[in-house]
Structure formats: C-alpha cells, structure tokens
N, C-alpha and C positions, 0 to 999 in steps of 0.2 A: 238380425243385428240392429240394435237401437242406434239412432243417429240424432245428433243435435246440431242445429245451425246457430252459429255465433257471429254477430255483426258488431264490430267495435273498432275504435281507433288505436293504432300502435305507432309510436314515433311520428305522429301527425298524419298518418295515412289510414283511410278507412278500409278495413279488411272484412271479407265475408269468408268464414271458415266452416267446414263441415267436420264434425267430430265423429269418429267411429272407434269403438273399442278403447275409449279413453285417450285417443290421440287425434291430433288435427290431421285429417286425411287429405284435405285439399284447401287451398288458399287462393283467393282472388282479390285484386285491388278494385275498389269502387272509386273510379276517377271522377273528378269534377266535370271534365268534358266527357260526355257520354260516348262510348265507343260505337262503331258502326256495325258490329256483328249482329246479324238478324234483321237489320234495317231493310226496308223495301223502297226502291227508288225507280223513277223513270230514267233509264239510262239510254245513252246514244252509242251505237256501234261505231267505233272509230277505225278499227283495222280487222281484217280477217286473214288468218294464215291457214289456207286450205290444206297445205301439206301436213300440218299437225292437228288439223281439225279444231282450231282454237280461234277465239276472237278477243278483242280488247274493247271494253265498254267503259265510257266515261260516266260517272254518277254525279259530277258537279265539282266545282272548285279545282278543276284540273286533275282530280283523282281518277286514275284509270285502273280498271280491275280486269282480271283474267276470267274468261268464260270458256268452258269446254263445250264445243259444239256437239260432241258425241252424246253429252248428257242433256242437251237443250231440246227436250221433248215438248211439243205443243206450246211454244213461246206465246206470251200474251203481248200483242202489239197495241200501242195506244193510238196508232193511225191505221187507216184501212189498208188491208193487204189481201191480194188475190190468192196467195199461197202462204204456207208456213215457213218458207225459207228465210233465214236471217241474212241480211245484206248490209253493207256499209251505209250509214246514215239512218238506219232503222231506229225507231224509239221503242224500246221494249221494257217490260216490267222485270226487274231483277232483285234478288235478295242476297245480301252478303252472307256467305256460308263459311268464310274463313277470314280472319283478320290478316293484315299485312305482317309478314315475318321477315324482319331485317331487309334483305335486298329483293324480296318477292312481294309482288302486288297483292292486294286483297283478292279473294276469289268470290265470284258471284255465280248464281244459278238462276235459270228461268223457271225452275221447279219451286214455286212458292210454297213454303210450309207454314201452316197456321197451327201452332201448338196449343193444346189445352191441358187440363189436369189429367184427363183419361185418354185423350186421342190426339193425333196429329192429322190435319187435313192437308193433302198435297195436290198440286195442280198438274204436275208433269204427266204422270202416267196413272191411269185409273186401275188401282189394284188394292187388295185388302191385305195388309200386313199385320202380323200379330207378334207381340213381345216374345223374344227368345227365352225369357225367364218364366214363361207360362208352360205348364205341363202339356203333353199331347192331349190329354182329356179336356183341359181348360180351353185349349185352342179349338178343339172340335166343337165344344159347347158354344163358344163365341162365334164361330163360323155359322152355325145354325141360327143363332140369335140375329146376326147381322145380314144374312143372305138376302132376304126380301127387301130390307131397308137399303142395302148397298146397290141393288139393281136400279133403283130410282135416284141414286145419289150421283151428282155429276163429277165428283172429285175422288181421288184416292183416299183411303183411310188407313192409318196405322193405329192399332190399339196398344196403348202403353201398359206397363206393368201395374200402374195404379188402378187399372180397370178390373184387376183380378177379383176383387171382393165387393164390387158394387153391382147394383141392379141394372138391367138393360135400359129402363126408362131414364136413368141418370145419364148414361152414355148417349142415348138417343137425343136427349135434350141438349147436351153439349154440342153434338154434331149439327143439330138444326141451327143452334145459335151461331156456331162457327161458320156455317154455310152462308147465313145472312150477312155476317160481318165481312166475309171474304167477297161476296158478290157486290156489297156496297163499296168495298175498297176498289174493285175493278171499275165500277161505275164512276167513282171519283177520279180515278187515274185518267180516264178518257178526256177529262176536262181540265187537266192540270198541265203545266208547261214541262218541258224536258228538264231533267235533273231535280225534279221535285222529290222531296222525301215524303212518300205516301204513308208509311207507317214506321214508327220508331220502336225498336225492341224494348222490352221491359228492362229495368235495372237488374244487375246480376243477382242481388239478394232476393228479389221477387221471383226470378227464374228458378233460383235454388229452392225456394219454398214450394213453388208450383210443381217442380219435377221430383221432389222427394217422395218416395213411396210412403204414403200416410201411415200405413200399419207399423212402419219402423221409425217414424218420427217421434222422438221423445220430447223435444222442445225447441223453441226458437227464442233466443235470448239476445237482447241488445241494450246498450246504455245510451244510444243516440235517439233523442226525442223525435226527430224527423223520420228516421228509419222506422221507429216503432209505430208512428202514426200511419205511414204508408203501408206497412205490413198489416196493421190492424184493419185498415180500409179494404185491402185486398182479401183478407180472410173473411171479413164480414160479408163481402159481396159474393165470393166464390167458394169459400170453404169454411162456413160457419161452424162446422163440426170440429175444426182444428183451432178455433179461436182461443180455447182455454190453454193451448200449448205455448202461446206467446207470453213472454215475460219481459217487463222493463226492469233492468238491473240498476240498483242504486246502492253503492257502497264506496264512499270516498277513501276509506282506509285500504280497501283491496279492490283496485280497478279490475274490470272484466278481462282486459288483456293480460294482466298479471296472474289472475286466477287460472287462466287456461294456458299460461306459459307461451304467449305469442312471440315475445322477443327471442326466446330460446329456439323455438321452432323455425322462425324466420332466419336466424343466424345459421342454423343447421342446413336449411334449404339453400343457402347461398354459399355453403362451404363445399370444396372439392372432395374433402376427406370425411368419410363417415365411419365411425368405429362400430363394430358389432359386439354383442355381449360376450361372445366366445373369445374376443381378443383379436380376431381378424378385422379387416377394414375394407371399405370400398373407396375407389377413386372415380369420381364422376366428372367428365369433362365434355363441354359443349363445343363442337367445332362448327365450321361453316357448313360442312356436308352431313355430319351425323353426330350422334351422342355416343361417347365411348365410356364403358364401365369396366373397371378392372377390379377383380377380387383378389385379396392378398391374405396370407396366413397371419401376418402381423405378430402379435404377442402370444398367439395360441400355443399351448403346450399340451399335447394329448398323450395319453398313456396307451391308446390302442395303436394298431398298425396304421401306417401312413395313409393308405387309401380311405380308411374309415374316418380319419381325421379330416381329410380333404372333403369327404362327403358331408360331414357335419357342418363345416364352415360354408360350403356351397349351398346347402339347404337353408341355412340361416340367411345367407346373402340373397338367395332367390326371393324370399319374403320381403327383405328390406329394399331390394331393387324395385320390386313392384310398387312398394309404398313410396319410395323416393321419386319415381317417374311421375306418379300421380300428384304428389305434393308439389313438386317443382314444375309440373305441367310440361314435361319434356316430350317432344314428339318427333315424327319423321322416322329416319332409319336409326336404330339403336343396336350397337354391337357390344356384347357382354363377354368378357374374357374371364371365365371361371377358372378355378384351379384345376389343372389337368387331372383327369381320373382315367385310369387304364381300363377298368371294368365296364363293359357295355351296359350291364345291368344298372350300375350306379348312374351312368349318363342318362339312361332312359328314365330312371326314377327322378332325377333332377329336372328333366324337361317336363315331366308330368306335373310335378309340384309347381314349377314356374308357370305353366299354362293355367293351373288352377288359381294361382294368385292373380294372374292377368285377367281372368274371367270376372273378377270382382270389380274391375275398373269400369266406370260408366262410359268412358271414352274407349272406342274400339281399339284394342291392343291385340296384335297377332304375333304369335311365336312362329317364325318362319321355319327355321331349321338350325341344326348345328353344322357348321362348315367343316371341311377336311382339316382345317387348322384348329378345330375345337372352339371356334368363336360362335356364340349363340346370336343369331340374327333375329331382330324383333322390329316390328313397325307399329307406331302409335299414331292414330289419326290427328292431323293438325287442325285445330279449331280456334283456340285462343292462344295468345302469346304466352311464352314461358314466364314463370313467376319473376325471375330476375329482371326481365325486360319490362314487365308491368311495374315493378318497383322503381326502376330507373325513370320511366315516364311519369310516375306519380311524384317522384322527388323533383323532377324538372318543373312540374306544375306548381310546386310549393315555392319555388324561387321567385 
C-alpha cells in the first residue's frame, strides 16, 4: 500500500497528514508549543499509592504525571540508591508515554524508549522483540543475526518493520549509535537538576517520516519552507536514499490543502454523522467514559432479503468505522452498535472483517468481543489526543 505524507496549513493550522488509498488516513496538528509526548525528564516522585501500585511524578511547572509501578522495571535514579525501589522524594528518569486526556494526567514510564528508523532501544527489560508484521521465517532469520550481538548489548531491542529489507550491518550501526546516545543521555542526567528536560521528542512530521515503512513511502510533500528544510536535513543525515521523495510544492492557484481536500476531511472528522455509500450512516459520539458508534440503515433500499441487506450495510460500516477511529484518533473503550443480524454466520463474518480492518491501524486496536446485547466492544490504545481536542488547542494558540 503506497503512502504519502503531506504537511501543510489549513485554516491557519499546520497539519501533518498521511495519505493511503487516495484518502487522508490520519491527521495531526503541529502546534507552535511543542507537546510533551516522548519527552524525557528528571522527575520527582510526589505520592505513592501502594494499594493500586501507582505513583505520581512531577516533571516541572507543577505538571504531575501518572506512573504505573507494575511497569516500572529497572528505574534509572539520578541520585545514589542502594536498591531499585521507588520511594517518595526520589528523582528518576521518566519518559512521557501518553499525553493528558481531558481530566486525566499525562502518563510516564521509567522504561525509556529510544526509537530509530529500524529499531527501538528500551531500558526497562532486556529482551528482543520483533515486528508482528514480519513472517515467521523473517523473524527466525533476524533472531539468528542478532543473537550474538544481543548477548553483549545492555538494553532491550525491538526490531521494527522497516528492518525487513535492510542488511544487518545497517541495523547494527543504528543500534551502536543509539546505545552511545542513550548512555550519553544518562551521563548528562546525573549532573542536571530535578525537572530538567533531558531530551525533547522530534516534531510529529519528522516522527511520521521516520516511522513510515520506506518500501511503501511514495512521497513527502510540503509547501512550508521551514518544514521542507527540516525534513531535508533529517533525510540527508539519516535516510539519504529517500531524499528524492521529498517535494516542495508551489502553486498559488491550487494550494496543497485544497489539492488534497483538507477542509472537507476535517469537516467530516468533526461531524457526528457519516454517510455510507449504500445510503446507511454512522453516528459517532465521544462521551467522558467511552466512544459510541451507531450503525443505521438510513436511505438504503435493498432488493434482497432483510438479513442480507443488514450484512451489506454492516460490512461497509466496519471498514468506515476503522477508518474514522484512526482519522479522528479516538481511543479507549469503543462500543459499536451494528444493525442486528440473527444468523451466527453473518455475525462471525462481520467480526472477522472488522478485525482485519483494525489490524491495519498502526496504533494497537483490539476487538474484544460481541456482548449479549450484540454490542461490539473494542479498545484502542491512548497515545495522542483526539483530533477534535488537538484542533481546539491549536485554535486557542491562534487567539
């Protein structure tokens, strides 16, 4: 599947979009004030709640974050400690793994991740992880290639999908470089004061370019001179083989945002009601606790028997729901009320198709089950804020 990364302004806001199959598949706002997702800080433990194995860590300016102690393996302390137990008052290295979501604080982890184009180095637990998108044969090959190297490597390694078609020396070089940078970062942290920002995450469009599977990357297009310069510098340093895919767009008569229908897509992504080609429609509503999606027959008039009609609309809805969740970046608990179908075979077919569509989402999306009330329960990992919230914050910055 060919993909194209588009970075342009629409209605005064800078957007980073990923195009797939001729549609904008995901949208993110590039804000003037850089977000904290991915940033690494020296935090101070303020409170510990032993009954729920949680802690609250301040990272500066009164910003308190949630830390799960169950996942706090091998924390890195910036002061001398006799054991690895986290206590109130400790100064530890933390990385923001999830942005604040309405009433919920940001989430931090002591498992520092250092992402590259082909690998991710992790500090919490020493293990070798391989992309789920690799075949069993590819996984076995890479295990053999990395086995002796991994034995002498002090951190965990996750091999990304991008590594599928590159040689081992390229991956080895990235790991060696990442290790040096990570060890330098730890050394610097020991001499910095509490609440210091030790490493700032890259801008979203640079992360997008880095994370895209190169084999499927058709092009990177922007009409913003500063963005073009930054991406050009990044590609020149880290991915010179992809430099030819970067284009600076110049056409005053047909702006880039208009060429790719940004306004129409954004309007659709903020609308509760989405029409399907069949004449059916979806109603998507965000509540405090969950996201509710309702599938309706609408204007559809079918000539076949009723159950076949319902299956047709539900199958079309399944594909559109997976697309809309990703476009809007909706996460957490999601309940989908499909049109009721009596035949078990049709229900199973629908769930299989829905699971297939969710598997294409780069953010972990899990189809849990169909409840006794025929509601389909889904969870999508929370990482970044939903699109509507990003736009609201971007609009406030303009004022």
